[in-house]
C-alpha positions in Angstrom: 142.1 124.2 116.8 143.4 121.0 118.2 141.5 119.3 121.0 143.4 119.3 124.3 143.6 115.7 125.4 145.1 116.1 128.9 143.6 118.7 131.3 145.5 119.8 134.4 142.8 119.9 137.1 144.9 122.1 139.4 144.6 119.7 142.3 147.5 117.3 141.5 145.5 115.4 139.0 145.3 115.3 135.2 142.2 114.2 133.3 142.5 112.3 130.0 139.6 113.5 127.9 140.0 110.6 125.4 139.9 107.7 128.0 137.9 109.5 130.7 140.6 108.5 133.3 142.0 110.8 136.0 145.7 110.3 136.7 147.9 111.6 139.5 150.0 114.3 138.0 153.1 113.1 140.0 154.1 109.5 140.2 155.3 107.7 143.4 158.9 108.7 142.8 158.1 112.4 142.9 155.8 111.9 145.9 158.3 109.9 148.0 161.7 110.8 146.4 162.5 107.1 146.0 161.6 104.1 143.9 159.4 101.6 145.7 158.6 97.9 145.6 155.1 96.7 144.8 154.1 96.3 148.4 155.1 99.8 149.3 153.2 101.1 146.2 150.1 99.3 147.6 150.6 101.0 150.9 151.0 104.4 149.2 147.8 103.8 147.3 146.0 103.0 150.5 147.3 106.1 152.1 146.2 108.3 149.2 142.7 106.7 149.5 142.5 107.1 153.2 143.4 110.8 152.9 141.0 111.3 150.0 143.6 112.7 147.7 142.1 115.4 145.5 138.7 114.5 147.0 138.7 110.8 145.8 139.1 107.5 147.6 139.2 105.1 144.6 142.9 105.5 143.4 144.2 102.3 142.0 147.0 100.8 139.9 146.5 101.2 136.2 145.9 98.2 134.0 148.5 97.5 131.2 146.2 99.0 128.6 145.6 102.1 130.7 149.3 102.6 131.3 149.9 102.2 127.5 147.2 104.7 126.8 149.5 107.5 128.2 152.3 106.6 125.8 152.7 109.1 122.9 155.9 109.0 120.9 155.2 112.6 119.8 155.2 113.9 123.4 157.9 113.8 126.1 159.0 114.9 129.5 162.3 114.2 131.2 162.5 111.4 133.8 164.6 111.7 136.9 167.7 110.6 134.9 167.1 113.2 132.2 165.9 110.7 129.6 162.8 111.3 127.5 159.7 109.4 128.5 156.8 109.6 126.2 153.9 111.1 128.1 152.1 114.4 127.9 153.8 117.5 129.4 150.7 117.9 131.6 152.5 115.4 133.8 155.3 116.5 136.1 158.9 116.0 134.8 161.6 114.4 137.0 159.4 111.3 137.5 160.2 107.6 137.2 160.3 106.1 133.7 157.8 103.3 134.3 154.8 102.3 136.4 153.7 99.2 138.3 150.3 98.0 137.0 147.5 96.0 138.5 148.6 92.8 136.6 150.3 90.4 138.9 151.4 86.8 138.9 150.6 85.7 142.5 152.9 87.6 144.9 156.1 87.0 142.8 155.8 89.4 139.9 153.9 92.5 138.7 153.7 93.9 135.2 155.7 97.1 134.8 155.1 99.4 131.8 157.9 101.7 130.5 157.0 105.2 129.3 160.4 105.3 127.6 160.0 102.3 125.3 156.2 101.9 125.2 156.6 98.3 126.2 156.3 96.3 129.4 156.9 93.0 131.2 156.7 91.3 134.5 159.3 92.2 137.1 159.8 90.7 140.6 157.6 92.6 143.0 159.7 91.8 146.1 162.3 93.7 148.0 165.0 93.7 145.3 163.5 95.6 142.4 162.1 99.1 142.9 160.2 101.2 140.4 157.5 103.8 140.5 153.7 103.9 140.0 151.3 106.4 138.5 147.9 105.9 140.1 144.6 106.3 138.2 140.9 106.4 138.9 137.8 106.0 136.7 136.4 103.7 134.0 138.7 103.2 131.0 137.0 104.3 127.8 139.0 102.6 125.0 136.7 103.5 122.2 139.0 106.3 120.8 142.4 104.6 121.2 141.2 101.0 120.6 144.2 99.5 122.4 144.0 95.7 121.9 147.5 94.6 123.1 150.5 96.2 124.8 153.9 95.6 123.2 156.2 93.2 125.1 159.8 93.8 126.0 162.4 93.0 123.4 165.9 91.8 124.3 167.7 94.9 123.3 170.0 97.2 125.2 168.5 100.6 125.6 169.7 103.9 126.9 170.4 103.5 130.6 171.4 99.9 130.0 168.1 98.4 130.9 164.9 97.4 129.2 163.2 100.8 129.5 
């Protein structure tokens, strides 16, 4: 019998039994029905914490490695555009294809990780580029996955015409 890695907690969250992290089952796109800039993502996080979403007040942006820990080429759900993103089906389909992370360069850029390509890079965090975020909570246990680095974006055209 195969160990179930992702557990649907029945309260809008999913627990990763390998990393010990708890994730929101829906990302910000599904919650707000739009892509958001980094500042609006910060406000959404603050709102979730002030409302004690799923009984917790410590929701945060994932780190690059935490976001990468969700990527599994063998699994997929459809994003809002109908393309495959490689995360476990415990997460709600119809979501955005990437996530903002906690890695920023001042107020200019924030690191964005793509669940389609398994890569990431810095994007402008201001009013011109919108994306989604999948919030997380808990202490990252990397002992099972042993992620040392996250692949960077390659200059290739991908489905959708972007760097996903």
